C-alpha positions as CSV (number, residue, x, y, z in Angstrom):
1,M,-57.5,-19.0,-175.8
2,K,-56.5,-22.7,-175.7
3,I,-55.5,-22.3,-172.1
4,V,-59.0,-20.9,-171.3
5,K,-60.7,-23.8,-173.1
6,M,-58.5,-26.3,-171.3
7,S,-59.3,-24.7,-167.9
8,I,-63.1,-24.9,-168.6
9,A,-62.7,-28.5,-169.6
10,V,-60.8,-29.3,-166.5
11,V,-63.4,-27.6,-164.3
12,L,-66.2,-29.5,-166.0
13,L,-64.4,-32.8,-165.7
14,S,-63.8,-32.0,-162.0
15,L,-67.5,-31.3,-161.4
16,L,-68.5,-34.5,-163.2
17,A,-66.0,-36.4,-161.1
18,V,-67.4,-34.9,-157.9
19,S,-70.9,-35.6,-158.9
20,A,-70.1,-39.2,-159.8
21,A,-68.3,-39.6,-156.5
22,R,-71.3,-38.3,-154.6
23,A,-73.6,-40.5,-156.5
24,Q,-71.4,-43.5,-155.7
25,D,-71.3,-42.5,-152.0
26,A,-75.1,-42.2,-152.0
27,Q,-75.4,-45.7,-153.3
28,Q,-73.4,-47.0,-150.3
29,C,-74.8,-44.8,-147.5
30,F,-78.4,-43.9,-148.5
31,K,-80.3,-47.2,-148.1
32,L,-83.7,-48.7,-147.6
33,D,-84.4,-49.8,-144.0
34,G,-85.5,-53.3,-144.8
35,T,-86.0,-55.6,-147.8
36,T,-86.6,-54.4,-151.3
37,D,-89.2,-57.2,-151.8
38,Y,-92.5,-57.0,-150.0
39,Y,-95.5,-59.4,-150.2
40,F,-99.0,-58.2,-149.4
41,G,-100.4,-61.7,-149.3
42,E,-103.8,-62.6,-150.6
43,I,-106.1,-59.7,-151.4
44,D,-109.5,-59.2,-152.9
45,P,-109.8,-58.0,-156.6
46,N,-111.1,-54.6,-155.5
47,E,-109.0,-54.1,-152.4
48,T,-106.4,-51.4,-152.0
49,V,-103.4,-52.2,-149.9
50,E,-100.5,-50.0,-148.8
51,H,-97.1,-50.2,-147.3
52,T,-94.5,-47.5,-146.3
53,F,-90.8,-48.0,-147.3
54,V,-88.3,-46.0,-145.2
55,F,-84.9,-44.8,-146.5
56,I,-82.2,-43.6,-144.1
57,N,-79.5,-41.2,-145.0
58,N,-76.2,-42.3,-143.4
59,C,-74.2,-40.1,-145.7
60,S,-72.2,-37.1,-144.6
61,E,-74.1,-34.9,-147.1
62,T,-77.7,-34.1,-148.0
63,V,-79.2,-36.5,-150.5
64,E,-81.5,-35.1,-153.1
65,I,-84.3,-37.4,-154.6
66,S,-85.7,-36.5,-158.0
67,Q,-88.7,-38.9,-158.1
68,A,-90.3,-42.2,-157.1
69,R,-91.7,-43.8,-160.3
70,A,-94.3,-46.6,-160.2
71,S,-94.3,-49.3,-162.9
72,C,-98.1,-48.9,-163.7
73,G,-101.1,-46.7,-163.0
74,C,-102.4,-49.3,-160.5
75,T,-99.7,-48.1,-158.1
76,A,-99.4,-44.8,-156.3
77,A,-96.0,-43.9,-154.8
78,V,-96.0,-40.8,-152.5
79,L,-92.6,-39.5,-151.4
80,S,-92.5,-37.7,-148.0
81,E,-89.7,-35.4,-149.0
82,K,-87.0,-35.0,-151.6
83,S,-84.2,-33.4,-149.6
84,I,-82.8,-35.6,-146.8
85,A,-80.2,-34.2,-144.5
86,P,-77.5,-36.5,-142.9
87,G,-79.2,-38.8,-140.4
88,G,-82.6,-38.0,-141.9
89,K,-85.3,-40.3,-143.3
90,A,-87.5,-40.4,-146.4
91,E,-90.7,-42.4,-146.7
92,I,-92.3,-43.8,-149.8
93,Q,-96.0,-44.7,-149.2
94,V,-97.0,-47.3,-151.8
95,K,-100.7,-47.9,-152.5
96,F,-101.7,-50.7,-154.8
97,T,-105.1,-51.5,-156.4
98,P,-105.2,-54.6,-158.6
99,P,-105.8,-53.8,-162.3
100,R,-109.2,-54.8,-163.5
101,G,-109.4,-58.5,-164.4
102,S,-106.3,-59.4,-162.4
103,R,-106.1,-62.9,-160.9
104,G,-103.3,-64.9,-159.2
105,K,-99.9,-63.5,-158.3
106,V,-99.0,-60.1,-159.6
107,T,-95.7,-58.2,-159.2
108,K,-95.1,-54.5,-159.5
109,T,-92.2,-52.1,-158.9
110,V,-91.4,-48.6,-157.7
111,S,-88.1,-47.1,-158.7
112,L,-86.3,-44.4,-156.7
113,Y,-84.2,-41.9,-158.6
114,L,-81.6,-39.5,-157.1
115,Q,-81.0,-36.0,-158.5
116,G,-78.9,-36.1,-161.6
117,D,-79.0,-39.9,-162.0
118,D,-80.5,-41.6,-165.1
119,K,-80.5,-45.0,-163.5
120,P,-82.6,-45.9,-160.4
121,H,-80.9,-45.8,-157.1
122,T,-83.2,-48.5,-155.7
123,V,-86.0,-50.7,-157.2
124,I,-88.6,-51.8,-154.8
125,R,-90.6,-54.9,-155.8
126,F,-93.9,-55.8,-154.2
127,S,-96.3,-58.6,-155.0
128,A,-99.8,-59.9,-154.0
129,K,-102.0,-62.8,-154.8
130,I,-105.3,-61.7,-156.2
131,K,-108.1,-63.9,-154.9
132,T,-110.1,-65.6,-157.7
133,D,-113.0,-68.0,-158.0
134,F,-111.8,-69.5,-161.3
135,E,-108.6,-70.4,-163.2
136,V,-107.9,-70.3,-166.9
137,H,-105.5,-72.7,-168.7
138,P,-103.6,-71.7,-170.8
139,A,-103.5,-68.0,-169.6
140,Y,-104.2,-66.6,-173.1
141,I,-105.5,-67.6,-176.6
142,Q,-102.9,-67.5,-179.4
143,L,-104.4,-67.7,-182.9
144,L,-101.8,-69.7,-184.8
145,G,-101.7,-69.9,-188.6
146,A,-104.3,-67.1,-189.2
147,E,-104.9,-66.2,-192.8
148,V,-107.0,-63.6,-194.6
149,G,-110.5,-64.9,-195.3
150,R,-110.0,-68.2,-193.5
151,E,-111.9,-69.0,-190.3
152,I,-109.7,-69.7,-187.3
153,S,-110.5,-70.5,-183.6
154,G,-108.8,-70.9,-180.3
155,S,-109.9,-71.9,-176.8
156,V,-109.0,-72.1,-173.1
157,S,-110.3,-74.1,-170.3
158,V,-112.0,-72.3,-167.4
159,K,-112.2,-74.1,-164.0
160,N,-114.3,-73.4,-160.9
161,V,-111.9,-73.4,-158.0
162,T,-114.5,-72.6,-155.3
163,D,-116.7,-75.0,-153.3
164,K,-119.9,-73.5,-154.7
165,E,-121.6,-73.3,-158.0
166,L,-120.1,-70.5,-160.1
167,T,-122.0,-68.6,-162.8
168,F,-120.5,-66.4,-165.4
169,S,-123.3,-63.9,-166.2
170,D,-121.4,-62.4,-169.1
171,V,-118.8,-63.9,-171.4
172,S,-117.9,-61.2,-174.0
173,I,-115.1,-60.3,-176.4
174,N,-113.6,-57.2,-177.9
175,M,-111.0,-57.4,-180.7
176,T,-109.0,-55.0,-182.8
177,T,-107.2,-55.5,-186.1
178,Y,-104.0,-53.6,-187.0
179,A,-103.7,-53.6,-190.7
180,D,-102.4,-51.7,-193.8
181,T,-105.7,-51.4,-195.5
182,A,-104.6,-48.8,-198.1
183,G,-101.4,-50.6,-199.1
184,N,-99.2,-47.5,-198.3
185,G,-97.3,-49.0,-195.4
186,R,-99.4,-47.2,-192.7
187,T,-101.0,-49.5,-190.2
188,I,-104.4,-48.4,-188.7
189,A,-106.4,-49.9,-185.8
190,M,-110.0,-50.9,-186.4
191,P,-112.6,-52.9,-184.5
192,L,-112.6,-56.5,-185.7
193,K,-116.1,-57.4,-186.6
194,G,-117.7,-60.8,-186.7
195,V,-115.8,-62.3,-183.8
196,K,-117.7,-64.9,-181.8
197,V,-117.1,-66.2,-178.3
198,S,-119.0,-69.2,-176.9
199,P,-120.7,-69.8,-174.6
200,S,-122.1,-66.4,-173.8
201,T,-123.0,-67.5,-170.3
202,L,-121.6,-70.4,-168.2
203,T,-122.3,-72.2,-165.0
204,L,-119.8,-74.5,-163.4
205,Q,-120.0,-76.8,-160.4
206,P,-117.2,-77.0,-157.9
207,G,-114.1,-78.3,-159.6
208,Q,-115.8,-78.4,-163.0
209,S,-114.1,-77.1,-166.2
210,A,-115.4,-76.0,-169.5
211,D,-113.9,-74.5,-172.7
212,V,-114.4,-70.9,-173.9
213,K,-113.9,-70.7,-177.6
214,V,-113.1,-67.7,-179.9
215,T,-113.8,-67.9,-183.6
216,L,-113.1,-65.2,-186.2
217,T,-112.4,-64.7,-189.9
218,P,-109.6,-62.1,-190.6
219,V,-110.2,-59.6,-193.4
220,F,-106.8,-57.9,-193.5
221,K,-103.2,-59.0,-193.2
222,G,-101.6,-57.7,-190.0
223,Q,-102.2,-58.3,-186.3
224,V,-105.3,-59.0,-184.2
225,N,-105.4,-58.3,-180.5
226,G,-108.2,-58.3,-177.9
227,A,-109.6,-59.8,-174.8
228,V,-112.4,-62.1,-173.5
229,R,-114.1,-60.9,-170.4
230,L,-115.5,-63.3,-167.9
231,K,-117.7,-61.8,-165.2
232,T,-119.0,-63.5,-162.1
233,A,-120.8,-62.1,-159.1
234,K,-117.5,-61.2,-157.3
235,N,-114.8,-61.2,-159.9
236,E,-114.0,-60.3,-163.5
237,G,-111.3,-62.0,-165.5
238,I,-109.6,-61.1,-168.7
239,I,-108.2,-63.6,-171.3
240,Q,-105.8,-62.0,-173.8
241,V,-106.3,-63.0,-177.5
242,F,-103.7,-62.3,-180.1
243,G,-102.4,-63.5,-183.5
244,V,-100.6,-62.6,-186.7
245,V,-102.6,-62.7,-189.9
246,R,-100.9,-63.4,-193.2
247,E,-102.1,-63.3,-196.8
248,A,-104.1,-66.4,-197.9
249,Q,-101.9,-69.2,-199.1
250,S,-102.7,-71.1,-202.3
251,T,-104.4,-74.4,-201.7
252,S,-101.6,-76.0,-203.8
253,L,-99.2,-75.0,-201.0
254,R,-101.0,-77.1,-198.4
255,R,-100.9,-80.9,-198.1
256,T,-102.9,-83.0,-195.7
257,E,-100.9,-85.0,-193.2
258,P,-102.2,-88.5,-192.2
259,Q,-103.4,-87.2,-188.9
260,G,-105.5,-84.6,-190.7
261,E,-103.3,-81.7,-189.7
262,T,-102.6,-78.9,-192.2
263,L,-99.0,-78.1,-193.0
264,M,-98.3,-74.6,-194.2
265,L,-95.4,-74.2,-196.7
266,D,-93.6,-71.1,-197.6
267,S,-94.2,-70.1,-201.2
268,K,-90.7,-68.7,-201.6
């Protein structure tokens, strides 16, 4: 009985060794014809671009591909075939449409997996610069020092980078709070009410900048997340807003600095 078990174990180990050897060979001889980094250049926010990546099988055996996995839903990766004979080719047609609200440079990936491998054989990276008519600094609004029941605000600067007058017809915000409202340790997501963004519309001359401000008063301890949407005639931008809300601190735990800043002290 022990001999039979040992024989089975030896066979399994041999198969694993053969599989590992083939995978290692494929890493060396099944390669992309060209670079793994591709740049689409400048593209419009609603434009779809595509490029075909070609893999060549220089191995002595057939290579089996399991999948080509894109890093996000904005990318489609279409594989021409999964079984590639020695000397054959496989193509991955990549189509990319910028996610809504994208601006500036974005980078995405497509990972190619071979049959039986958990790790990707090859990771293709491609990038594009999304044309925009405005810039935002900083890129997001972080609400620091947020407390339950205490009004807090944050802002960014929006700049017109075109040579024409730029009008934002709609400046709006949508926020969600993630909190343990029942005190049982279970966090639920709820719309955060009473959030204000100003101004609601905005017109900027070429090169001109203006602040967009978000103001809210948290009701629950937890996290708040959301986004400000800026809509122009051609583009739509998204500014991420986030923060961590803690319980209200006693006023005795705050002291005013000479500069008028508020220093938060741990009650422990």
